[in-house]
mmCIF file of the protein (N, C-alpha, C, O) and its ligand, coordinates in Angstrom:
data_MODEL
# 
_entry.id   MODEL 
# 
loop_
_entity.id 
_entity.type 
_entity.pdbx_number_of_molecules 
1 polymer     1 
2 non-polymer 1 
# 
_entity_poly.entity_id                      1 
_entity_poly.type                           'polypeptide(L)' 
_entity_poly.nstd_linkage                   no 
_entity_poly.nstd_monomer                   no 
_entity_poly.pdbx_seq_one_letter_code       
;(UNK)(UNK)(UNK)(UNK)(UNK)(UNK)(UNK)(UNK)(UNK)(UNK)(UNK)(UNK)(UNK)(UNK)(UNK)(UNK)
(UNK)(UNK)(UNK)(UNK)(UNK)(UNK)(UNK)(UNK)(UNK)(UNK)(UNK)(UNK)(UNK)(UNK)(UNK)(UNK)
(UNK)(UNK)(UNK)(UNK)(UNK)(UNK)(UNK)(UNK)(UNK)(UNK)(UNK)(UNK)(UNK)(UNK)(UNK)(UNK)
(UNK)(UNK)(UNK)(UNK)(UNK)(UNK)(UNK)
;
_entity_poly.pdbx_seq_one_letter_code_can   XXXXXXXXXXXXXXXXXXXXXXXXXXXXXXXXXXXXXXXXXXXXXXXXXXXXXXX 
_entity_poly.pdbx_strand_id                 A 
# 
loop_
_entity_poly_seq.entity_id 
_entity_poly_seq.num 
_entity_poly_seq.mon_id 
_entity_poly_seq.hetero 
1 1  UNK n 
1 2  UNK n 
1 3  UNK n 
1 4  UNK n 
1 5  UNK n 
1 6  UNK n 
1 7  UNK n 
1 8  UNK n 
1 9  UNK n 
1 10 UNK n 
1 11 UNK n 
1 12 UNK n 
1 13 UNK n 
1 14 UNK n 
1 15 UNK n 
1 16 UNK n 
1 17 UNK n 
1 18 UNK n 
1 19 UNK n 
1 20 UNK n 
1 21 UNK n 
1 22 UNK n 
1 23 UNK n 
1 24 UNK n 
1 25 UNK n 
1 26 UNK n 
1 27 UNK n 
1 28 UNK n 
1 29 UNK n 
1 30 UNK n 
1 31 UNK n 
1 32 UNK n 
1 33 UNK n 
1 34 UNK n 
1 35 UNK n 
1 36 UNK n 
1 37 UNK n 
1 38 UNK n 
1 39 UNK n 
1 40 UNK n 
1 41 UNK n 
1 42 UNK n 
1 43 UNK n 
1 44 UNK n 
1 45 UNK n 
1 46 UNK n 
1 47 UNK n 
1 48 UNK n 
1 49 UNK n 
1 50 UNK n 
1 51 UNK n 
1 52 UNK n 
1 53 UNK n 
1 54 UNK n 
1 55 UNK n 
# 
loop_
_struct_asym.id 
_struct_asym.entity_id 
A 1 
B 2 
# 
loop_
_chem_comp.id 
_chem_comp.type 
_chem_comp.mon_nstd_flag 
UNK 'L-peptide linking' . 
ZN  non-polymer         . 
# 
_pdbx_entity_nonpoly.entity_id   2 
_pdbx_entity_nonpoly.name        ? 
_pdbx_entity_nonpoly.comp_id     ZN 
# 
_pdbx_nonpoly_scheme.asym_id         B 
_pdbx_nonpoly_scheme.entity_id       2 
_pdbx_nonpoly_scheme.mon_id          ZN 
_pdbx_nonpoly_scheme.ndb_seq_num     1 
_pdbx_nonpoly_scheme.pdb_seq_num     101 
_pdbx_nonpoly_scheme.auth_seq_num    101 
_pdbx_nonpoly_scheme.pdb_mon_id      ZN 
_pdbx_nonpoly_scheme.auth_mon_id     ZN 
_pdbx_nonpoly_scheme.pdb_strand_id   A 
_pdbx_nonpoly_scheme.pdb_ins_code    . 
# 
loop_
_atom_site.group_PDB 
_atom_site.id 
_atom_site.type_symbol 
_atom_site.label_atom_id 
_atom_site.label_alt_id 
_atom_site.label_comp_id 
_atom_site.label_asym_id 
_atom_site.label_entity_id 
_atom_site.label_seq_id 
_atom_site.pdbx_PDB_ins_code 
_atom_site.Cartn_x 
_atom_site.Cartn_y 
_atom_site.Cartn_z 
_atom_site.occupancy 
_atom_site.B_iso_or_equiv 
_atom_site.pdbx_formal_charge 
_atom_site.auth_seq_id 
_atom_site.auth_comp_id 
_atom_site.auth_asym_id 
_atom_site.auth_atom_id 
_atom_site.pdbx_PDB_model_num 
ATOM   1   N  N  . UNK A 1 1  ? 17.806 13.894  58.953 1.00 0.00 ? 1   UNK A N  1 
ATOM   2   C  CA . UNK A 1 1  ? 17.051 13.277  57.920 1.00 0.00 ? 1   UNK A CA 1 
ATOM   3   C  C  . UNK A 1 1  ? 15.656 13.917  57.777 1.00 0.00 ? 1   UNK A C  1 
ATOM   4   O  O  . UNK A 1 1  ? 14.945 14.168  58.751 1.00 0.00 ? 1   UNK A O  1 
ATOM   5   N  N  . UNK A 1 2  ? 15.303 14.172  56.463 1.00 0.00 ? 2   UNK A N  1 
ATOM   6   C  CA . UNK A 1 2  ? 14.086 14.919  56.237 1.00 0.00 ? 2   UNK A CA 1 
ATOM   7   C  C  . UNK A 1 2  ? 13.058 13.977  55.842 1.00 0.00 ? 2   UNK A C  1 
ATOM   8   O  O  . UNK A 1 2  ? 11.869 14.214  56.056 1.00 0.00 ? 2   UNK A O  1 
ATOM   9   N  N  . UNK A 1 3  ? 13.499 12.821  55.222 1.00 0.00 ? 3   UNK A N  1 
ATOM   10  C  CA . UNK A 1 3  ? 12.496 11.850  54.834 1.00 0.00 ? 3   UNK A CA 1 
ATOM   11  C  C  . UNK A 1 3  ? 12.949 10.483  55.331 1.00 0.00 ? 3   UNK A C  1 
ATOM   12  O  O  . UNK A 1 3  ? 14.068 10.005  55.146 1.00 0.00 ? 3   UNK A O  1 
ATOM   13  N  N  . UNK A 1 4  ? 11.981 9.937   55.957 1.00 0.00 ? 4   UNK A N  1 
ATOM   14  C  CA . UNK A 1 4  ? 12.157 8.561   56.445 1.00 0.00 ? 4   UNK A CA 1 
ATOM   15  C  C  . UNK A 1 4  ? 11.219 7.447   55.748 1.00 0.00 ? 4   UNK A C  1 
ATOM   16  O  O  . UNK A 1 4  ? 10.000 7.422   55.920 1.00 0.00 ? 4   UNK A O  1 
ATOM   17  N  N  . UNK A 1 5  ? 11.825 6.658   55.054 1.00 0.00 ? 5   UNK A N  1 
ATOM   18  C  CA . UNK A 1 5  ? 11.006 5.510   54.431 1.00 0.00 ? 5   UNK A CA 1 
ATOM   19  C  C  . UNK A 1 5  ? 10.905 4.403   55.242 1.00 0.00 ? 5   UNK A C  1 
ATOM   20  O  O  . UNK A 1 5  ? 11.908 3.902   55.751 1.00 0.00 ? 5   UNK A O  1 
ATOM   21  N  N  . UNK A 1 6  ? 9.722  3.942   55.426 1.00 0.00 ? 6   UNK A N  1 
ATOM   22  C  CA . UNK A 1 6  ? 9.555  2.844   56.364 1.00 0.00 ? 6   UNK A CA 1 
ATOM   23  C  C  . UNK A 1 6  ? 10.070 1.552   55.675 1.00 0.00 ? 6   UNK A C  1 
ATOM   24  O  O  . UNK A 1 6  ? 9.528  1.183   54.633 1.00 0.00 ? 6   UNK A O  1 
ATOM   25  N  N  . UNK A 1 7  ? 11.001 0.916   56.168 1.00 0.00 ? 7   UNK A N  1 
ATOM   26  C  CA . UNK A 1 7  ? 11.590 -0.220  55.575 1.00 0.00 ? 7   UNK A CA 1 
ATOM   27  C  C  . UNK A 1 7  ? 11.109 -1.673  56.200 1.00 0.00 ? 7   UNK A C  1 
ATOM   28  O  O  . UNK A 1 7  ? 10.889 -1.840  57.400 1.00 0.00 ? 7   UNK A O  1 
ATOM   29  N  N  . UNK A 1 8  ? 11.003 -2.536  55.347 1.00 0.00 ? 8   UNK A N  1 
ATOM   30  C  CA . UNK A 1 8  ? 10.684 -3.853  55.786 1.00 0.00 ? 8   UNK A CA 1 
ATOM   31  C  C  . UNK A 1 8  ? 11.434 -4.931  55.121 1.00 0.00 ? 8   UNK A C  1 
ATOM   32  O  O  . UNK A 1 8  ? 11.791 -4.827  53.947 1.00 0.00 ? 8   UNK A O  1 
ATOM   33  N  N  . UNK A 1 9  ? 11.689 -6.001  55.872 1.00 0.00 ? 9   UNK A N  1 
ATOM   34  C  CA . UNK A 1 9  ? 12.373 -7.014  55.293 1.00 0.00 ? 9   UNK A CA 1 
ATOM   35  C  C  . UNK A 1 9  ? 11.431 -7.936  54.391 1.00 0.00 ? 9   UNK A C  1 
ATOM   36  O  O  . UNK A 1 9  ? 10.365 -8.343  54.852 1.00 0.00 ? 9   UNK A O  1 
ATOM   37  N  N  . UNK A 1 10 ? 11.770 -8.201  53.329 1.00 0.00 ? 10  UNK A N  1 
ATOM   38  C  CA . UNK A 1 10 ? 10.868 -8.957  52.262 1.00 0.00 ? 10  UNK A CA 1 
ATOM   39  C  C  . UNK A 1 10 ? 10.781 -10.424 52.746 1.00 0.00 ? 10  UNK A C  1 
ATOM   40  O  O  . UNK A 1 10 ? 9.851  -11.169 52.434 1.00 0.00 ? 10  UNK A O  1 
ATOM   41  N  N  . UNK A 1 11 ? 11.776 -10.765 53.498 1.00 0.00 ? 11  UNK A N  1 
ATOM   42  C  CA . UNK A 1 11 ? 11.650 -12.339 53.854 1.00 0.00 ? 11  UNK A CA 1 
ATOM   43  C  C  . UNK A 1 11 ? 10.935 -12.522 55.018 1.00 0.00 ? 11  UNK A C  1 
ATOM   44  O  O  . UNK A 1 11 ? 9.951  -13.262 54.997 1.00 0.00 ? 11  UNK A O  1 
ATOM   45  N  N  . UNK A 1 12 ? 11.305 -11.917 56.117 1.00 0.00 ? 12  UNK A N  1 
ATOM   46  C  CA . UNK A 1 12 ? 10.568 -12.217 57.338 1.00 0.00 ? 12  UNK A CA 1 
ATOM   47  C  C  . UNK A 1 12 ? 9.624  -11.067 58.001 1.00 0.00 ? 12  UNK A C  1 
ATOM   48  O  O  . UNK A 1 12 ? 9.119  -11.134 59.122 1.00 0.00 ? 12  UNK A O  1 
ATOM   49  N  N  . UNK A 1 13 ? 9.502  -10.073 57.136 1.00 0.00 ? 13  UNK A N  1 
ATOM   50  C  CA . UNK A 1 13 ? 8.508  -8.979  57.305 1.00 0.00 ? 13  UNK A CA 1 
ATOM   51  C  C  . UNK A 1 13 ? 8.989  -8.130  58.555 1.00 0.00 ? 13  UNK A C  1 
ATOM   52  O  O  . UNK A 1 13 ? 8.195  -7.358  59.092 1.00 0.00 ? 13  UNK A O  1 
ATOM   53  N  N  . UNK A 1 14 ? 10.189 -8.260  58.984 1.00 0.00 ? 14  UNK A N  1 
ATOM   54  C  CA . UNK A 1 14 ? 10.591 -7.368  60.053 1.00 0.00 ? 14  UNK A CA 1 
ATOM   55  C  C  . UNK A 1 14 ? 10.670 -6.043  59.791 1.00 0.00 ? 14  UNK A C  1 
ATOM   56  O  O  . UNK A 1 14 ? 11.317 -5.696  58.802 1.00 0.00 ? 14  UNK A O  1 
ATOM   57  N  N  . UNK A 1 15 ? 10.140 -5.224  60.479 1.00 0.00 ? 15  UNK A N  1 
ATOM   58  C  CA . UNK A 1 15 ? 10.094 -3.663  60.187 1.00 0.00 ? 15  UNK A CA 1 
ATOM   59  C  C  . UNK A 1 15 ? 10.712 -2.917  61.431 1.00 0.00 ? 15  UNK A C  1 
ATOM   60  O  O  . UNK A 1 15 ? 10.513 -1.703  61.491 1.00 0.00 ? 15  UNK A O  1 
ATOM   61  N  N  . UNK A 1 16 ? 11.337 -3.437  62.288 1.00 0.00 ? 16  UNK A N  1 
ATOM   62  C  CA . UNK A 1 16 ? 11.884 -2.754  63.405 1.00 0.00 ? 16  UNK A CA 1 
ATOM   63  C  C  . UNK A 1 16 ? 13.194 -2.052  63.012 1.00 0.00 ? 16  UNK A C  1 
ATOM   64  O  O  . UNK A 1 16 ? 14.201 -2.715  62.766 1.00 0.00 ? 16  UNK A O  1 
ATOM   65  N  N  . UNK A 1 17 ? 13.181 -0.784  62.957 1.00 0.00 ? 17  UNK A N  1 
ATOM   66  C  CA . UNK A 1 17 ? 14.500 -0.099  62.518 1.00 0.00 ? 17  UNK A CA 1 
ATOM   67  C  C  . UNK A 1 17 ? 15.776 -0.456  63.199 1.00 0.00 ? 17  UNK A C  1 
ATOM   68  O  O  . UNK A 1 17 ? 16.855 -0.346  62.618 1.00 0.00 ? 17  UNK A O  1 
ATOM   69  N  N  . UNK A 1 18 ? 15.664 -0.887  64.436 1.00 0.00 ? 18  UNK A N  1 
ATOM   70  C  CA . UNK A 1 18 ? 16.873 -1.382  65.161 1.00 0.00 ? 18  UNK A CA 1 
ATOM   71  C  C  . UNK A 1 18 ? 17.399 -2.659  64.731 1.00 0.00 ? 18  UNK A C  1 
ATOM   72  O  O  . UNK A 1 18 ? 18.505 -3.063  65.089 1.00 0.00 ? 18  UNK A O  1 
ATOM   73  N  N  . UNK A 1 19 ? 16.583 -3.329  63.930 1.00 0.00 ? 19  UNK A N  1 
ATOM   74  C  CA . UNK A 1 19 ? 16.926 -4.594  63.459 1.00 0.00 ? 19  UNK A CA 1 
ATOM   75  C  C  . UNK A 1 19 ? 17.298 -4.586  61.963 1.00 0.00 ? 19  UNK A C  1 
ATOM   76  O  O  . UNK A 1 19 ? 17.528 -5.630  61.352 1.00 0.00 ? 19  UNK A O  1 
ATOM   77  N  N  . UNK A 1 20 ? 17.345 -3.433  61.433 1.00 0.00 ? 20  UNK A N  1 
ATOM   78  C  CA . UNK A 1 20 ? 17.584 -3.119  60.023 1.00 0.00 ? 20  UNK A CA 1 
ATOM   79  C  C  . UNK A 1 20 ? 18.937 -2.353  59.883 1.00 0.00 ? 20  UNK A C  1 
ATOM   80  O  O  . UNK A 1 20 ? 18.963 -1.235  60.397 1.00 0.00 ? 20  UNK A O  1 
ATOM   81  N  N  . UNK A 1 21 ? 19.896 -2.734  59.352 1.00 0.00 ? 21  UNK A N  1 
ATOM   82  C  CA . UNK A 1 21 ? 20.981 -1.888  59.259 1.00 0.00 ? 21  UNK A CA 1 
ATOM   83  C  C  . UNK A 1 21 ? 21.528 -1.731  57.922 1.00 0.00 ? 21  UNK A C  1 
ATOM   84  O  O  . UNK A 1 21 ? 21.566 -2.674  57.131 1.00 0.00 ? 21  UNK A O  1 
ATOM   85  N  N  . UNK A 1 22 ? 21.998 -0.447  57.621 1.00 0.00 ? 22  UNK A N  1 
ATOM   86  C  CA . UNK A 1 22 ? 22.469 -0.174  56.296 1.00 0.00 ? 22  UNK A CA 1 
ATOM   87  C  C  . UNK A 1 22 ? 23.852 -0.707  56.149 1.00 0.00 ? 22  UNK A C  1 
ATOM   88  O  O  . UNK A 1 22 ? 24.665 -0.584  57.066 1.00 0.00 ? 22  UNK A O  1 
ATOM   89  N  N  . UNK A 1 23 ? 24.166 -1.334  54.953 1.00 0.00 ? 23  UNK A N  1 
ATOM   90  C  CA . UNK A 1 23 ? 25.329 -1.942  54.655 1.00 0.00 ? 23  UNK A CA 1 
ATOM   91  C  C  . UNK A 1 23 ? 26.048 -1.352  53.316 1.00 0.00 ? 23  UNK A C  1 
ATOM   92  O  O  . UNK A 1 23 ? 25.391 -0.998  52.338 1.00 0.00 ? 23  UNK A O  1 
ATOM   93  N  N  . UNK A 1 24 ? 27.215 -1.296  53.369 1.00 0.00 ? 24  UNK A N  1 
ATOM   94  C  CA . UNK A 1 24 ? 27.853 -0.898  52.092 1.00 0.00 ? 24  UNK A CA 1 
ATOM   95  C  C  . UNK A 1 24 ? 27.859 -1.941  51.094 1.00 0.00 ? 24  UNK A C  1 
ATOM   96  O  O  . UNK A 1 24 ? 28.171 -3.081  51.437 1.00 0.00 ? 24  UNK A O  1 
ATOM   97  N  N  . UNK A 1 25 ? 27.536 -1.671  49.840 1.00 0.00 ? 25  UNK A N  1 
ATOM   98  C  CA . UNK A 1 25 ? 27.395 -2.753  48.805 1.00 0.00 ? 25  UNK A CA 1 
ATOM   99  C  C  . UNK A 1 25 ? 28.809 -2.601  48.001 1.00 0.00 ? 25  UNK A C  1 
ATOM   100 O  O  . UNK A 1 25 ? 28.953 -1.794  47.083 1.00 0.00 ? 25  UNK A O  1 
ATOM   101 N  N  . UNK A 1 26 ? 29.689 -3.356  48.400 1.00 0.00 ? 26  UNK A N  1 
ATOM   102 C  CA . UNK A 1 26 ? 31.119 -3.104  47.795 1.00 0.00 ? 26  UNK A CA 1 
ATOM   103 C  C  . UNK A 1 26 ? 31.200 -3.399  46.378 1.00 0.00 ? 26  UNK A C  1 
ATOM   104 O  O  . UNK A 1 26 ? 32.196 -3.031  45.755 1.00 0.00 ? 26  UNK A O  1 
ATOM   105 N  N  . UNK A 1 27 ? 30.261 -4.022  45.803 1.00 0.00 ? 27  UNK A N  1 
ATOM   106 C  CA . UNK A 1 27 ? 30.410 -4.390  44.387 1.00 0.00 ? 27  UNK A CA 1 
ATOM   107 C  C  . UNK A 1 27 ? 29.752 -3.203  43.551 1.00 0.00 ? 27  UNK A C  1 
ATOM   108 O  O  . UNK A 1 27 ? 29.712 -3.227  42.321 1.00 0.00 ? 27  UNK A O  1 
ATOM   109 N  N  . UNK A 1 28 ? 29.248 -2.177  44.312 1.00 0.00 ? 28  UNK A N  1 
ATOM   110 C  CA . UNK A 1 28 ? 28.555 -1.161  43.586 1.00 0.00 ? 28  UNK A CA 1 
ATOM   111 C  C  . UNK A 1 28 ? 29.075 0.319   44.073 1.00 0.00 ? 28  UNK A C  1 
ATOM   112 O  O  . UNK A 1 28 ? 28.578 0.948   45.008 1.00 0.00 ? 28  UNK A O  1 
ATOM   113 N  N  . UNK A 1 29 ? 30.143 0.739   43.277 1.00 0.00 ? 29  UNK A N  1 
ATOM   114 C  CA . UNK A 1 29 ? 30.805 1.969   43.723 1.00 0.00 ? 29  UNK A CA 1 
ATOM   115 C  C  . UNK A 1 29 ? 30.010 3.064   43.120 1.00 0.00 ? 29  UNK A C  1 
ATOM   116 O  O  . UNK A 1 29 ? 29.681 2.996   41.936 1.00 0.00 ? 29  UNK A O  1 
ATOM   117 N  N  . UNK A 1 30 ? 29.693 4.036   43.841 1.00 0.00 ? 30  UNK A N  1 
ATOM   118 C  CA . UNK A 1 30 ? 28.681 5.130   43.348 1.00 0.00 ? 30  UNK A CA 1 
ATOM   119 C  C  . UNK A 1 30 ? 29.862 6.157   42.588 1.00 0.00 ? 30  UNK A C  1 
ATOM   120 O  O  . UNK A 1 30 ? 29.822 6.465   41.397 1.00 0.00 ? 30  UNK A O  1 
ATOM   121 N  N  . UNK A 1 31 ? 30.748 6.534   43.415 1.00 0.00 ? 31  UNK A N  1 
ATOM   122 C  CA . UNK A 1 31 ? 31.829 7.548   42.899 1.00 0.00 ? 31  UNK A CA 1 
ATOM   123 C  C  . UNK A 1 31 ? 33.015 7.436   43.879 1.00 0.00 ? 31  UNK A C  1 
ATOM   124 O  O  . UNK A 1 31 ? 32.990 6.847   44.959 1.00 0.00 ? 31  UNK A O  1 
ATOM   125 N  N  . UNK A 1 32 ? 34.074 8.103   43.325 1.00 0.00 ? 32  UNK A N  1 
ATOM   126 C  CA . UNK A 1 32 ? 35.283 8.282   44.266 1.00 0.00 ? 32  UNK A CA 1 
ATOM   127 C  C  . UNK A 1 32 ? 35.317 9.749   44.821 1.00 0.00 ? 32  UNK A C  1 
ATOM   128 O  O  . UNK A 1 32 ? 35.092 10.814  44.246 1.00 0.00 ? 32  UNK A O  1 
ATOM   129 N  N  . UNK A 1 33 ? 35.635 9.502   45.988 1.00 0.00 ? 33  UNK A N  1 
ATOM   130 C  CA . UNK A 1 33 ? 35.777 10.906  46.777 1.00 0.00 ? 33  UNK A CA 1 
ATOM   131 C  C  . UNK A 1 33 ? 37.211 11.699  46.251 1.00 0.00 ? 33  UNK A C  1 
ATOM   132 O  O  . UNK A 1 33 ? 38.084 11.154  45.576 1.00 0.00 ? 33  UNK A O  1 
ATOM   133 N  N  . UNK A 1 34 ? 37.227 12.912  46.659 1.00 0.00 ? 34  UNK A N  1 
ATOM   134 C  CA . UNK A 1 34 ? 38.471 13.511  46.069 1.00 0.00 ? 34  UNK A CA 1 
ATOM   135 C  C  . UNK A 1 34 ? 39.708 12.969  46.752 1.00 0.00 ? 34  UNK A C  1 
ATOM   136 O  O  . UNK A 1 34 ? 40.783 13.303  46.254 1.00 0.00 ? 34  UNK A O  1 
ATOM   137 N  N  . UNK A 1 35 ? 39.721 12.184  47.812 1.00 0.00 ? 35  UNK A N  1 
ATOM   138 C  CA . UNK A 1 35 ? 40.836 11.558  48.350 1.00 0.00 ? 35  UNK A CA 1 
ATOM   139 C  C  . UNK A 1 35 ? 41.089 10.180  47.714 1.00 0.00 ? 35  UNK A C  1 
ATOM   140 O  O  . UNK A 1 35 ? 42.036 9.461   48.032 1.00 0.00 ? 35  UNK A O  1 
ATOM   141 N  N  . UNK A 1 36 ? 40.140 9.866   46.766 1.00 0.00 ? 36  UNK A N  1 
ATOM   142 C  CA . UNK A 1 36 ? 40.342 8.550   46.054 1.00 0.00 ? 36  UNK A CA 1 
ATOM   143 C  C  . UNK A 1 36 ? 39.588 7.423   46.680 1.00 0.00 ? 36  UNK A C  1 
ATOM   144 O  O  . UNK A 1 36 ? 39.638 6.298   46.181 1.00 0.00 ? 36  UNK A O  1 
ATOM   145 N  N  . UNK A 1 37 ? 38.836 7.700   47.840 1.00 0.00 ? 37  UNK A N  1 
ATOM   146 C  CA . UNK A 1 37 ? 38.203 6.556   48.555 1.00 0.00 ? 37  UNK A CA 1 
ATOM   147 C  C  . UNK A 1 37 ? 36.893 6.363   47.842 1.00 0.00 ? 37  UNK A C  1 
ATOM   148 O  O  . UNK A 1 37 ? 36.160 7.295   47.512 1.00 0.00 ? 37  UNK A O  1 
ATOM   149 N  N  . UNK A 1 38 ? 36.647 5.077   47.624 1.00 0.00 ? 38  UNK A N  1 
ATOM   150 C  CA . UNK A 1 38 ? 35.333 4.818   46.909 1.00 0.00 ? 38  UNK A CA 1 
ATOM   151 C  C  . UNK A 1 38 ? 34.204 4.911   47.853 1.00 0.00 ? 38  UNK A C  1 
ATOM   152 O  O  . UNK A 1 38 ? 34.267 4.448   48.992 1.00 0.00 ? 38  UNK A O  1 
ATOM   153 N  N  . UNK A 1 39 ? 33.107 5.550   47.342 1.00 0.00 ? 39  UNK A N  1 
ATOM   154 C  CA . UNK A 1 39 ? 31.993 5.644   48.122 1.00 0.00 ? 39  UNK A CA 1 
ATOM   155 C  C  . UNK A 1 39 ? 30.784 4.579   47.538 1.00 0.00 ? 39  UNK A C  1 
ATOM   156 O  O  . UNK A 1 39 ? 30.285 4.697   46.419 1.00 0.00 ? 39  UNK A O  1 
ATOM   157 N  N  . UNK A 1 40 ? 30.485 3.710   48.345 1.00 0.00 ? 40  UNK A N  1 
ATOM   158 C  CA . UNK A 1 40 ? 29.560 2.687   47.970 1.00 0.00 ? 40  UNK A CA 1 
ATOM   159 C  C  . UNK A 1 40 ? 28.097 3.027   48.080 1.00 0.00 ? 40  UNK A C  1 
ATOM   160 O  O  . UNK A 1 40 ? 27.675 3.917   48.819 1.00 0.00 ? 40  UNK A O  1 
ATOM   161 N  N  . UNK A 1 41 ? 27.327 2.252   47.287 1.00 0.00 ? 41  UNK A N  1 
ATOM   162 C  CA . UNK A 1 41 ? 25.978 2.349   47.311 1.00 0.00 ? 41  UNK A CA 1 
ATOM   163 C  C  . UNK A 1 41 ? 25.640 1.631   48.649 1.00 0.00 ? 41  UNK A C  1 
ATOM   164 O  O  . UNK A 1 41 ? 26.471 0.870   49.144 1.00 0.00 ? 41  UNK A O  1 
ATOM   165 N  N  . UNK A 1 42 ? 24.431 1.855   49.251 1.00 0.00 ? 42  UNK A N  1 
ATOM   166 C  CA . UNK A 1 42 ? 24.080 1.056   50.386 1.00 0.00 ? 42  UNK A CA 1 
ATOM   167 C  C  . UNK A 1 42 ? 22.895 0.132   50.225 1.00 0.00 ? 42  UNK A C  1 
ATOM   168 O  O  . UNK A 1 42 ? 21.981 0.362   49.433 1.00 0.00 ? 42  UNK A O  1 
ATOM   169 N  N  . UNK A 1 43 ? 22.955 -0.936  51.027 1.00 0.00 ? 43  UNK A N  1 
ATOM   170 C  CA . UNK A 1 43 ? 21.825 -1.809  50.808 1.00 0.00 ? 43  UNK A CA 1 
ATOM   171 C  C  . UNK A 1 43 ? 21.291 -1.936  52.396 1.00 0.00 ? 43  UNK A C  1 
ATOM   172 O  O  . UNK A 1 43 ? 21.906 -1.376  53.303 1.00 0.00 ? 43  UNK A O  1 
ATOM   173 N  N  . UNK A 1 44 ? 20.220 -2.639  52.607 1.00 0.00 ? 44  UNK A N  1 
ATOM   174 C  CA . UNK A 1 44 ? 19.811 -2.864  53.972 1.00 0.00 ? 44  UNK A CA 1 
ATOM   175 C  C  . UNK A 1 44 ? 19.928 -4.339  54.188 1.00 0.00 ? 44  UNK A C  1 
ATOM   176 O  O  . UNK A 1 44 ? 19.653 -5.193  53.344 1.00 0.00 ? 44  UNK A O  1 
ATOM   177 N  N  . UNK A 1 45 ? 20.408 -4.577  55.526 1.00 0.00 ? 45  UNK A N  1 
ATOM   178 C  CA . UNK A 1 45 ? 20.556 -6.014  55.973 1.00 0.00 ? 45  UNK A CA 1 
ATOM   179 C  C  . UNK A 1 45 ? 19.650 -6.258  57.181 1.00 0.00 ? 45  UNK A C  1 
ATOM   180 O  O  . UNK A 1 45 ? 19.647 -5.516  58.163 1.00 0.00 ? 45  UNK A O  1 
ATOM   181 N  N  . UNK A 1 46 ? 18.929 -7.277  57.057 1.00 0.00 ? 46  UNK A N  1 
ATOM   182 C  CA . UNK A 1 46 ? 17.973 -7.546  58.195 1.00 0.00 ? 46  UNK A CA 1 
ATOM   183 C  C  . UNK A 1 46 ? 18.762 -8.216  59.323 1.00 0.00 ? 46  UNK A C  1 
ATOM   184 O  O  . UNK A 1 46 ? 19.431 -9.212  59.049 1.00 0.00 ? 46  UNK A O  1 
ATOM   185 N  N  . UNK A 1 47 ? 18.732 -7.758  60.522 1.00 0.00 ? 47  UNK A N  1 
ATOM   186 C  CA . UNK A 1 47 ? 19.384 -8.355  61.658 1.00 0.00 ? 47  UNK A CA 1 
ATOM   187 C  C  . UNK A 1 47 ? 18.655 -9.554  62.189 1.00 0.00 ? 47  UNK A C  1 
ATOM   188 O  O  . UNK A 1 47 ? 19.164 -10.188 63.113 1.00 0.00 ? 47  UNK A O  1 
ATOM   189 N  N  . UNK A 1 48 ? 17.493 -9.917  61.672 1.00 0.00 ? 48  UNK A N  1 
ATOM   190 C  CA . UNK A 1 48 ? 16.939 -10.856 62.134 1.00 0.00 ? 48  UNK A CA 1 
ATOM   191 C  C  . UNK A 1 48 ? 17.109 -12.269 61.458 1.00 0.00 ? 48  UNK A C  1 
ATOM   192 O  O  . UNK A 1 48 ? 17.259 -13.334 62.057 1.00 0.00 ? 48  UNK A O  1 
ATOM   193 N  N  . UNK A 1 49 ? 17.056 -12.069 60.040 1.00 0.00 ? 49  UNK A N  1 
ATOM   194 C  CA . UNK A 1 49 ? 17.067 -13.223 59.224 1.00 0.00 ? 49  UNK A CA 1 
ATOM   195 C  C  . UNK A 1 49 ? 18.427 -13.163 58.296 1.00 0.00 ? 49  UNK A C  1 
ATOM   196 O  O  . UNK A 1 49 ? 18.823 -14.160 57.693 1.00 0.00 ? 49  UNK A O  1 
ATOM   197 N  N  . UNK A 1 50 ? 19.016 -12.052 58.249 1.00 0.00 ? 50  UNK A N  1 
ATOM   198 C  CA . UNK A 1 50 ? 20.301 -11.850 57.477 1.00 0.00 ? 50  UNK A CA 1 
ATOM   199 C  C  . UNK A 1 50 ? 20.082 -11.515 55.949 1.00 0.00 ? 50  UNK A C  1 
ATOM   200 O  O  . UNK A 1 50 ? 21.027 -11.348 55.177 1.00 0.00 ? 50  UNK A O  1 
ATOM   201 N  N  . UNK A 1 51 ? 18.869 -11.438 55.610 1.00 0.00 ? 51  UNK A N  1 
ATOM   202 C  CA . UNK A 1 51 ? 18.384 -10.997 54.239 1.00 0.00 ? 51  UNK A CA 1 
ATOM   203 C  C  . UNK A 1 51 ? 19.127 -9.656  53.831 1.00 0.00 ? 51  UNK A C  1 
ATOM   204 O  O  . UNK A 1 51 ? 19.166 -8.707  54.614 1.00 0.00 ? 51  UNK A O  1 
ATOM   205 N  N  . UNK A 1 52 ? 19.636 -9.616  52.741 1.00 0.00 ? 52  UNK A N  1 
ATOM   206 C  CA . UNK A 1 52 ? 20.129 -8.114  52.205 1.00 0.00 ? 52  UNK A CA 1 
ATOM   207 C  C  . UNK A 1 52 ? 19.209 -7.769  51.065 1.00 0.00 ? 52  UNK A C  1 
ATOM   208 O  O  . UNK A 1 52 ? 18.948 -8.559  50.158 1.00 0.00 ? 52  UNK A O  1 
ATOM   209 N  N  . UNK A 1 53 ? 18.758 -6.618  51.154 1.00 0.00 ? 53  UNK A N  1 
ATOM   210 C  CA . UNK A 1 53 ? 17.806 -6.207  50.143 1.00 0.00 ? 53  UNK A CA 1 
ATOM   211 C  C  . UNK A 1 53 ? 17.987 -4.664  49.892 1.00 0.00 ? 53  UNK A C  1 
ATOM   212 O  O  . UNK A 1 53 ? 18.631 -3.928  50.640 1.00 0.00 ? 53  UNK A O  1 
ATOM   213 N  N  . UNK A 1 54 ? 17.335 -4.264  48.737 1.00 0.00 ? 54  UNK A N  1 
ATOM   214 C  CA . UNK A 1 54 ? 17.439 -2.793  48.286 1.00 0.00 ? 54  UNK A CA 1 
ATOM   215 C  C  . UNK A 1 54 ? 16.642 -2.022  49.158 1.00 0.00 ? 54  UNK A C  1 
ATOM   216 O  O  . UNK A 1 54 ? 15.749 -2.538  49.830 1.00 0.00 ? 54  UNK A O  1 
ATOM   217 N  N  . UNK A 1 55 ? 16.920 -0.764  49.190 1.00 0.00 ? 55  UNK A N  1 
ATOM   218 C  CA . UNK A 1 55 ? 16.019 0.089   50.033 1.00 0.00 ? 55  UNK A CA 1 
ATOM   219 C  C  . UNK A 1 55 ? 14.809 0.615   49.292 1.00 0.00 ? 55  UNK A C  1 
ATOM   220 O  O  . UNK A 1 55 ? 13.991 1.328   49.873 1.00 0.00 ? 55  UNK A O  1 
HETATM 221 ZN ZN . ZN  B 2 .  ? 14.488 -10.494 57.757 1.00 0.00 2 101 ZN  A ZN 1 
# 
C-alpha cells in the first residue's frame, strides 16, 4: 500500500482502522475477471455502529 487514506465513520466518527472493514458491494460489479468471476467495488463498514459508507 503506497497510499493510505484516513477513514472515518460518518455516523459515529470511529476512525480506528481495526474497526473499519472493507466489504464487497455486491450490487456494484466493477468487471469480470478472465475466469468469469465478478470483481466488486468495495465499501467500508464500521465495526462499531454497522454503518456502510463509501471510501
Ligand atoms: Zn460507526
